[in-house]
Each structure stands twice: as structure tokens, then as C-alpha cells.
mmCIF file of the N, C-alpha and C atoms, coordinates in Angstrom:
data_MODEL
# 
_entry.id   MODEL 
# 
loop_
_atom_site.group_PDB 
_atom_site.id 
_atom_site.type_symbol 
_atom_site.label_atom_id 
_atom_site.label_alt_id 
_atom_site.label_comp_id 
_atom_site.label_asym_id 
_atom_site.label_entity_id 
_atom_site.label_seq_id 
_atom_site.pdbx_PDB_ins_code 
_atom_site.Cartn_x 
_atom_site.Cartn_y 
_atom_site.Cartn_z 
_atom_site.occupancy 
_atom_site.B_iso_or_equiv 
_atom_site.pdbx_formal_charge 
_atom_site.auth_seq_id 
_atom_site.auth_comp_id 
_atom_site.auth_asym_id 
_atom_site.auth_atom_id 
_atom_site.pdbx_PDB_model_num 
ATOM 1   N N  . UNK A 1 1  ? -16.660 -8.633  -7.291  1.00 0.00 ? 1  UNK A N  1 
ATOM 2   C CA . UNK A 1 1  ? -16.134 -9.070  -6.010  1.00 0.00 ? 1  UNK A CA 1 
ATOM 3   C C  . UNK A 1 1  ? -14.614 -9.253  -6.091  1.00 0.00 ? 1  UNK A C  1 
ATOM 4   N N  . UNK A 1 2  ? -14.180 -9.858  -7.175  1.00 0.00 ? 2  UNK A N  1 
ATOM 5   C CA . UNK A 1 2  ? -12.739 -10.105 -7.336  1.00 0.00 ? 2  UNK A CA 1 
ATOM 6   C C  . UNK A 1 2  ? -11.972 -8.795  -7.491  1.00 0.00 ? 2  UNK A C  1 
ATOM 7   N N  . UNK A 1 3  ? -12.568 -7.811  -8.159  1.00 0.00 ? 3  UNK A N  1 
ATOM 8   C CA . UNK A 1 3  ? -11.930 -6.512  -8.349  1.00 0.00 ? 3  UNK A CA 1 
ATOM 9   C C  . UNK A 1 3  ? -11.735 -5.798  -7.016  1.00 0.00 ? 3  UNK A C  1 
ATOM 10  N N  . UNK A 1 4  ? -12.693 -5.923  -6.119  1.00 0.00 ? 4  UNK A N  1 
ATOM 11  C CA . UNK A 1 4  ? -12.573 -5.311  -4.799  1.00 0.00 ? 4  UNK A CA 1 
ATOM 12  C C  . UNK A 1 4  ? -11.425 -5.952  -4.029  1.00 0.00 ? 4  UNK A C  1 
ATOM 13  N N  . UNK A 1 5  ? -11.324 -7.274  -4.119  1.00 0.00 ? 5  UNK A N  1 
ATOM 14  C CA . UNK A 1 5  ? -10.244 -7.994  -3.441  1.00 0.00 ? 5  UNK A CA 1 
ATOM 15  C C  . UNK A 1 5  ? -8.875  -7.557  -3.963  1.00 0.00 ? 5  UNK A C  1 
ATOM 16  N N  . UNK A 1 6  ? -8.738  -7.443  -5.259  1.00 0.00 ? 6  UNK A N  1 
ATOM 17  C CA . UNK A 1 6  ? -7.476  -7.007  -5.867  1.00 0.00 ? 6  UNK A CA 1 
ATOM 18  C C  . UNK A 1 6  ? -7.146  -5.586  -5.432  1.00 0.00 ? 6  UNK A C  1 
ATOM 19  N N  . UNK A 1 7  ? -8.136  -4.711  -5.389  1.00 0.00 ? 7  UNK A N  1 
ATOM 20  C CA . UNK A 1 7  ? -7.930  -3.324  -4.975  1.00 0.00 ? 7  UNK A CA 1 
ATOM 21  C C  . UNK A 1 7  ? -7.457  -3.255  -3.529  1.00 0.00 ? 7  UNK A C  1 
ATOM 22  N N  . UNK A 1 8  ? -8.056  -4.036  -2.660  1.00 0.00 ? 8  UNK A N  1 
ATOM 23  C CA . UNK A 1 8  ? -7.653  -4.058  -1.256  1.00 0.00 ? 8  UNK A CA 1 
ATOM 24  C C  . UNK A 1 8  ? -6.238  -4.587  -1.109  1.00 0.00 ? 8  UNK A C  1 
ATOM 25  N N  . UNK A 1 9  ? -5.913  -5.637  -1.821  1.00 0.00 ? 9  UNK A N  1 
ATOM 26  C CA . UNK A 1 9  ? -4.565  -6.214  -1.751  1.00 0.00 ? 9  UNK A CA 1 
ATOM 27  C C  . UNK A 1 9  ? -3.518  -5.217  -2.245  1.00 0.00 ? 9  UNK A C  1 
ATOM 28  N N  . UNK A 1 10 ? -3.797  -4.541  -3.336  1.00 0.00 ? 10 UNK A N  1 
ATOM 29  C CA . UNK A 1 10 ? -2.855  -3.559  -3.869  1.00 0.00 ? 10 UNK A CA 1 
ATOM 30  C C  . UNK A 1 10 ? -2.696  -2.368  -2.925  1.00 0.00 ? 10 UNK A C  1 
ATOM 31  N N  . UNK A 1 11 ? -3.770  -1.939  -2.306  1.00 0.00 ? 11 UNK A N  1 
ATOM 32  C CA . UNK A 1 11 ? -3.702  -0.838  -1.345  1.00 0.00 ? 11 UNK A CA 1 
ATOM 33  C C  . UNK A 1 11 ? -2.844  -1.219  -0.143  1.00 0.00 ? 11 UNK A C  1 
ATOM 34  N N  . UNK A 1 12 ? -3.048  -2.410  0.369   1.00 0.00 ? 12 UNK A N  1 
ATOM 35  C CA . UNK A 1 12 ? -2.248  -2.884  1.502   1.00 0.00 ? 12 UNK A CA 1 
ATOM 36  C C  . UNK A 1 12 ? -0.786  -3.006  1.090   1.00 0.00 ? 12 UNK A C  1 
ATOM 37  N N  . UNK A 1 13 ? -0.520  -3.468  -0.108  1.00 0.00 ? 13 UNK A N  1 
ATOM 38  C CA . UNK A 1 13 ? 0.854   -3.599  -0.588  1.00 0.00 ? 13 UNK A CA 1 
ATOM 39  C C  . UNK A 1 13 ? 1.533   -2.241  -0.707  1.00 0.00 ? 13 UNK A C  1 
ATOM 40  N N  . UNK A 1 14 ? 0.810   -1.243  -1.172  1.00 0.00 ? 14 UNK A N  1 
ATOM 41  C CA . UNK A 1 14 ? 1.380   0.103   -1.288  1.00 0.00 ? 14 UNK A CA 1 
ATOM 42  C C  . UNK A 1 14 ? 1.708   0.656   0.090   1.00 0.00 ? 14 UNK A C  1 
ATOM 43  N N  . UNK A 1 15 ? 0.789   0.523   1.044   1.00 0.00 ? 15 UNK A N  1 
ATOM 44  C CA . UNK A 1 15 ? 1.058   1.006   2.401   1.00 0.00 ? 15 UNK A CA 1 
ATOM 45  C C  . UNK A 1 15 ? 2.221   0.252   3.039   1.00 0.00 ? 15 UNK A C  1 
ATOM 46  N N  . UNK A 1 16 ? 2.324   -1.040  2.783   1.00 0.00 ? 16 UNK A N  1 
ATOM 47  C CA . UNK A 1 16 ? 3.435   -1.825  3.332   1.00 0.00 ? 16 UNK A CA 1 
ATOM 48  C C  . UNK A 1 16 ? 4.767   -1.389  2.733   1.00 0.00 ? 16 UNK A C  1 
ATOM 49  N N  . UNK A 1 17 ? 4.798   -1.066  1.456   1.00 0.00 ? 17 UNK A N  1 
ATOM 50  C CA . UNK A 1 17 ? 6.048   -0.632  0.832   1.00 0.00 ? 17 UNK A CA 1 
ATOM 51  C C  . UNK A 1 17 ? 6.466   0.740   1.355   1.00 0.00 ? 17 UNK A C  1 
ATOM 52  N N  . UNK A 1 18 ? 5.504   1.621   1.593   1.00 0.00 ? 18 UNK A N  1 
ATOM 53  C CA . UNK A 1 18 ? 5.824   2.932   2.166   1.00 0.00 ? 18 UNK A CA 1 
ATOM 54  C C  . UNK A 1 18 ? 6.358   2.765   3.585   1.00 0.00 ? 18 UNK A C  1 
ATOM 55  N N  . UNK A 1 19 ? 5.739   1.896   4.365   1.00 0.00 ? 19 UNK A N  1 
ATOM 56  C CA . UNK A 1 19 ? 6.206   1.645   5.729   1.00 0.00 ? 19 UNK A CA 1 
ATOM 57  C C  . UNK A 1 19 ? 7.617   1.051   5.731   1.00 0.00 ? 19 UNK A C  1 
ATOM 58  N N  . UNK A 1 20 ? 7.912   0.163   4.804   1.00 0.00 ? 20 UNK A N  1 
ATOM 59  C CA . UNK A 1 20 ? 9.247   -0.420  4.713   1.00 0.00 ? 20 UNK A CA 1 
ATOM 60  C C  . UNK A 1 20 ? 10.283  0.634   4.335   1.00 0.00 ? 20 UNK A C  1 
ATOM 61  N N  . UNK A 1 21 ? 9.926   1.536   3.421   1.00 0.00 ? 21 UNK A N  1 
ATOM 62  C CA . UNK A 1 21 ? 10.836  2.610   3.026   1.00 0.00 ? 21 UNK A CA 1 
ATOM 63  C C  . UNK A 1 21 ? 11.122  3.526   4.211   1.00 0.00 ? 21 UNK A C  1 
ATOM 64  N N  . UNK A 1 22 ? 10.085  3.907   4.947   1.00 0.00 ? 22 UNK A N  1 
ATOM 65  C CA . UNK A 1 22 ? 10.273  4.756   6.126   1.00 0.00 ? 22 UNK A CA 1 
ATOM 66  C C  . UNK A 1 22 ? 11.135  4.065   7.174   1.00 0.00 ? 22 UNK A C  1 
ATOM 67  N N  . UNK A 1 23 ? 10.932  2.772   7.348   1.00 0.00 ? 23 UNK A N  1 
ATOM 68  C CA . UNK A 1 23 ? 11.731  2.014   8.314   1.00 0.00 ? 23 UNK A CA 1 
ATOM 69  C C  . UNK A 1 23 ? 13.199  1.986   7.894   1.00 0.00 ? 23 UNK A C  1 
ATOM 70  N N  . UNK A 1 24 ? 13.470  1.797   6.618   1.00 0.00 ? 24 UNK A N  1 
ATOM 71  C CA . UNK A 1 24 ? 14.862  1.765   6.163   1.00 0.00 ? 24 UNK A CA 1 
ATOM 72  C C  . UNK A 1 24 ? 15.513  3.139   6.311   1.00 0.00 ? 24 UNK A C  1 
ATOM 73  N N  . UNK A 1 25 ? 14.751  4.218   6.090   1.00 0.00 ? 25 UNK A N  1 
ATOM 74  C CA . UNK A 1 25 ? 15.296  5.561   6.282   1.00 0.00 ? 25 UNK A CA 1 
ATOM 75  C C  . UNK A 1 25 ? 15.630  5.798   7.750   1.00 0.00 ? 25 UNK A C  1 
ATOM 76  N N  . UNK A 1 26 ? 14.795  5.314   8.666   1.00 0.00 ? 26 UNK A N  1 
ATOM 77  C CA . UNK A 1 26 ? 15.055  5.448   10.092  1.00 0.00 ? 26 UNK A CA 1 
ATOM 78  C C  . UNK A 1 26 ? 16.312  4.684   10.484  1.00 0.00 ? 26 UNK A C  1 
ATOM 79  N N  . UNK A 1 27 ? 16.473  3.492   9.955   1.00 0.00 ? 27 UNK A N  1 
ATOM 80  C CA . UNK A 1 27 ? 17.655  2.683   10.257  1.00 0.00 ? 27 UNK A CA 1 
ATOM 81  C C  . UNK A 1 27 ? 18.912  3.363   9.734   1.00 0.00 ? 27 UNK A C  1 
ATOM 82  N N  . UNK A 1 28 ? 18.873  3.892   8.526   1.00 0.00 ? 28 UNK A N  1 
ATOM 83  C CA . UNK A 1 28 ? 20.035  4.585   7.968   1.00 0.00 ? 28 UNK A CA 1 
ATOM 84  C C  . UNK A 1 28 ? 20.388  5.820   8.781   1.00 0.00 ? 28 UNK A C  1 
ATOM 85  N N  . UNK A 1 29 ? 19.398  6.559   9.246   1.00 0.00 ? 29 UNK A N  1 
ATOM 86  C CA . UNK A 1 29 ? 19.626  7.745   10.062  1.00 0.00 ? 29 UNK A CA 1 
ATOM 87  C C  . UNK A 1 29 ? 20.269  7.353   11.398  1.00 0.00 ? 29 UNK A C  1 
ATOM 88  N N  . UNK A 1 30 ? 19.787  6.274   12.012  1.00 0.00 ? 30 UNK A N  1 
ATOM 89  C CA . UNK A 1 30 ? 20.349  5.812   13.274  1.00 0.00 ? 30 UNK A CA 1 
ATOM 90  C C  . UNK A 1 30 ? 21.784  5.313   13.086  1.00 0.00 ? 30 UNK A C  1 
ATOM 91  N N  . UNK A 1 31 ? 22.054  4.639   11.982  1.00 0.00 ? 31 UNK A N  1 
ATOM 92  C CA . UNK A 1 31 ? 23.417  4.175   11.711  1.00 0.00 ? 31 UNK A CA 1 
ATOM 93  C C  . UNK A 1 31 ? 24.370  5.355   11.523  1.00 0.00 ? 31 UNK A C  1 
ATOM 94  N N  . UNK A 1 32 ? 23.903  6.414   10.891  1.00 0.00 ? 32 UNK A N  1 
ATOM 95  C CA . UNK A 1 32 ? 24.730  7.611   10.713  1.00 0.00 ? 32 UNK A CA 1 
ATOM 96  C C  . UNK A 1 32 ? 25.050  8.236   12.063  1.00 0.00 ? 32 UNK A C  1 
ATOM 97  N N  . UNK A 1 33 ? 24.074  8.267   12.968  1.00 0.00 ? 33 UNK A N  1 
ATOM 98  C CA . UNK A 1 33 ? 24.319  8.805   14.303  1.00 0.00 ? 33 UNK A CA 1 
ATOM 99  C C  . UNK A 1 33 ? 25.318  7.946   15.071  1.00 0.00 ? 33 UNK A C  1 
ATOM 100 N N  . UNK A 1 34 ? 25.219  6.643   14.944  1.00 0.00 ? 34 UNK A N  1 
ATOM 101 C CA . UNK A 1 34 ? 26.150  5.733   15.621  1.00 0.00 ? 34 UNK A CA 1 
ATOM 102 C C  . UNK A 1 34 ? 27.561  5.924   15.076  1.00 0.00 ? 34 UNK A C  1 
ATOM 103 N N  . UNK A 1 35 ? 27.674  6.056   13.748  1.00 0.00 ? 35 UNK A N  1 
ATOM 104 C CA . UNK A 1 35 ? 28.988  6.277   13.145  1.00 0.00 ? 35 UNK A CA 1 
ATOM 105 C C  . UNK A 1 35 ? 29.590  7.595   13.614  1.00 0.00 ? 35 UNK A C  1 
ATOM 106 N N  . UNK A 1 36 ? 28.780  8.645   13.723  1.00 0.00 ? 36 UNK A N  1 
ATOM 107 C CA . UNK A 1 36 ? 29.270  9.924   14.219  1.00 0.00 ? 36 UNK A CA 1 
ATOM 108 C C  . UNK A 1 36 ? 29.722  9.803   15.668  1.00 0.00 ? 36 UNK A C  1 
ATOM 109 N N  . UNK A 1 37 ? 28.965  9.076   16.470  1.00 0.00 ? 37 UNK A N  1 
ATOM 110 C CA . UNK A 1 37 ? 29.304  8.904   17.880  1.00 0.00 ? 37 UNK A CA 1 
ATOM 111 C C  . UNK A 1 37 ? 30.610  8.132   18.047  1.00 0.00 ? 37 UNK A C  1 
ATOM 112 N N  . UNK A 1 38 ? 30.827  7.140   17.200  1.00 0.00 ? 38 UNK A N  1 
ATOM 113 C CA . UNK A 1 38 ? 32.044  6.331   17.280  1.00 0.00 ? 38 UNK A CA 1 
ATOM 114 C C  . UNK A 1 38 ? 33.223  6.968   16.552  1.00 0.00 ? 38 UNK A C  1 
ATOM 115 N N  . UNK A 1 39 ? 32.960  8.013   15.795  1.00 0.00 ? 39 UNK A N  1 
ATOM 116 C CA . UNK A 1 39 ? 34.031  8.695   15.070  1.00 0.00 ? 39 UNK A CA 1 
ATOM 117 C C  . UNK A 1 39 ? 34.462  7.978   13.805  1.00 0.00 ? 39 UNK A C  1 
ATOM 118 N N  . UNK A 1 40 ? 33.580  7.202   13.228  1.00 0.00 ? 40 UNK A N  1 
ATOM 119 C CA . UNK A 1 40 ? 33.890  6.478   11.998  1.00 0.00 ? 40 UNK A CA 1 
ATOM 120 C C  . UNK A 1 40 ? 33.637  7.403   10.816  1.00 0.00 ? 40 UNK A C  1 
ATOM 121 N N  . UNK A 1 41 ? 34.662  7.580   9.993   1.00 0.00 ? 41 UNK A N  1 
ATOM 122 C CA . UNK A 1 41 ? 34.508  8.424   8.816   1.00 0.00 ? 41 UNK A CA 1 
ATOM 123 C C  . UNK A 1 41 ? 33.919  7.607   7.676   1.00 0.00 ? 41 UNK A C  1 
ATOM 124 N N  . UNK A 1 42 ? 33.099  8.277   6.875   1.00 0.00 ? 42 UNK A N  1 
ATOM 125 C CA . UNK A 1 42 ? 32.474  7.602   5.740   1.00 0.00 ? 42 UNK A CA 1 
ATOM 126 C C  . UNK A 1 42 ? 33.456  7.567   4.575   1.00 0.00 ? 42 UNK A C  1 
ATOM 127 N N  . UNK A 1 43 ? 33.713  6.382   4.068   1.00 0.00 ? 43 UNK A N  1 
ATOM 128 C CA . UNK A 1 43 ? 34.602  6.218   2.923   1.00 0.00 ? 43 UNK A CA 1 
ATOM 129 C C  . UNK A 1 43 ? 33.754  5.902   1.698   1.00 0.00 ? 43 UNK A C  1 
ATOM 130 N N  . UNK A 1 44 ? 33.963  6.662   0.645   1.00 0.00 ? 44 UNK A N  1 
ATOM 131 C CA . UNK A 1 44 ? 33.259  6.385   -0.604  1.00 0.00 ? 44 UNK A CA 1 
ATOM 132 C C  . UNK A 1 44 ? 34.149  5.555   -1.509  1.00 0.00 ? 44 UNK A C  1 
ATOM 133 N N  . UNK A 1 45 ? 33.636  4.438   -1.924  1.00 0.00 ? 45 UNK A N  1 
ATOM 134 C CA . UNK A 1 45 ? 34.351  3.619   -2.882  1.00 0.00 ? 45 UNK A CA 1 
ATOM 135 C C  . UNK A 1 45 ? 34.008  4.109   -4.281  1.00 0.00 ? 45 UNK A C  1 
ATOM 136 N N  . UNK A 1 46 ? 34.996  4.102   -5.141  1.00 0.00 ? 46 UNK A N  1 
ATOM 137 C CA . UNK A 1 46 ? 34.758  4.530   -6.511  1.00 0.00 ? 46 UNK A CA 1 
ATOM 138 C C  . UNK A 1 46 ? 33.883  3.503   -7.228  1.00 0.00 ? 46 UNK A C  1 
ATOM 139 N N  . UNK A 1 47 ? 33.022  4.015   -8.063  1.00 0.00 ? 47 UNK A N  1 
ATOM 140 C CA . UNK A 1 47 ? 32.117  3.167   -8.801  1.00 0.00 ? 47 UNK A CA 1 
ATOM 141 C C  . UNK A 1 47 ? 32.073  3.626   -10.252 1.00 0.00 ? 47 UNK A C  1 
ATOM 142 N N  . UNK A 1 48 ? 31.814  2.720   -11.133 1.00 0.00 ? 48 UNK A N  1 
ATOM 143 C CA . UNK A 1 48 ? 31.683  3.097   -12.532 1.00 0.00 ? 48 UNK A CA 1 
ATOM 144 C C  . UNK A 1 48 ? 30.447  3.974   -12.738 1.00 0.00 ? 48 UNK A C  1 
ATOM 145 N N  . UNK A 1 49 ? 29.527  3.939   -11.802 1.00 0.00 ? 49 UNK A N  1 
ATOM 146 C CA . UNK A 1 49 ? 28.330  4.778   -11.922 1.00 0.00 ? 49 UNK A CA 1 
ATOM 147 C C  . UNK A 1 49 ? 28.648  6.243   -11.615 1.00 0.00 ? 49 UNK A C  1 
ATOM 148 N N  . UNK A 1 50 ? 29.784  6.515   -10.974 1.00 0.00 ? 50 UNK A N  1 
ATOM 149 C CA . UNK A 1 50 ? 30.169  7.893   -10.674 1.00 0.00 ? 50 UNK A CA 1 
ATOM 150 C C  . UNK A 1 50 ? 30.586  8.643   -11.940 1.00 0.00 ? 50 UNK A C  1 
ATOM 151 N N  . UNK A 1 51 ? 31.007  7.906   -12.948 1.00 0.00 ? 51 UNK A N  1 
ATOM 152 C CA . UNK A 1 51 ? 31.451  8.538   -14.205 1.00 0.00 ? 51 UNK A CA 1 
ATOM 153 C C  . UNK A 1 51 ? 30.266  8.645   -15.141 1.00 0.00 ? 51 UNK A C  1 
ATOM 154 N N  . UNK A 1 52 ? 29.559  9.742   -15.038 1.00 0.00 ? 52 UNK A N  1 
ATOM 155 C CA . UNK A 1 52 ? 28.387  9.965   -15.879 1.00 0.00 ? 52 UNK A CA 1 
ATOM 156 C C  . UNK A 1 52 ? 28.834  10.571  -17.198 1.00 0.00 ? 52 UNK A C  1 
ATOM 157 N N  . UNK A 1 53 ? 28.538  9.895   -18.275 1.00 0.00 ? 53 UNK A N  1 
ATOM 158 C CA . UNK A 1 53 ? 28.988  10.355  -19.587 1.00 0.00 ? 53 UNK A CA 1 
ATOM 159 C C  . UNK A 1 53 ? 28.168  11.530  -20.103 1.00 0.00 ? 53 UNK A C  1 
ATOM 160 N N  . UNK A 1 54 ? 27.028  11.788  -19.479 1.00 0.00 ? 54 UNK A N  1 
ATOM 161 C CA . UNK A 1 54 ? 26.187  12.888  -19.919 1.00 0.00 ? 54 UNK A CA 1 
ATOM 162 C C  . UNK A 1 54 ? 26.650  14.240  -19.384 1.00 0.00 ? 54 UNK A C  1 
ATOM 163 N N  . UNK A 1 55 ? 27.546  14.231  -18.404 1.00 0.00 ? 55 UNK A N  1 
ATOM 164 C CA . UNK A 1 55 ? 28.043  15.506  -17.849 1.00 0.00 ? 55 UNK A CA 1 
ATOM 165 C C  . UNK A 1 55 ? 28.961  16.158  -18.862 1.00 0.00 ? 55 UNK A C  1 
ATOM 166 N N  . UNK A 1 56 ? 28.699  17.406  -19.122 1.00 0.00 ? 56 UNK A N  1 
ATOM 167 C CA . UNK A 1 56 ? 29.539  18.150  -20.080 1.00 0.00 ? 56 UNK A CA 1 
ATOM 168 C C  . UNK A 1 56 ? 30.308  19.245  -19.378 1.00 0.00 ? 56 UNK A C  1 
# 
């Protein structure tokens, strides 16, 4: 009985995480459209993560 409960909870959690990811992608897409409409250019800030030491 407890195993079934855990399985159901994990399944619901997986579906909720997928729904949250899709929602964040929709929000990012809408923000990009708003920025294009307002004429705001995207500025990339330099990051230490941009310097990949594995690139040869």
C-alpha cells in the first residue's frame, strides 16, 4: 500500500515539474516578444563560465 502511495506521489511530482518547465519556457518566449516589440537589445554579460578550458 505504501509503495503505491509513493509511486503516485512521484508520478504527480514528475508531471508537476514538466508543467513548471513548460510554463517557464512560455514566459521566456513571451518576454522575448515583449523585448522585440519595445526594441530592447539583449546584452550578454561576461561570465567566467564562458571561458571553457576544454575548448582547443
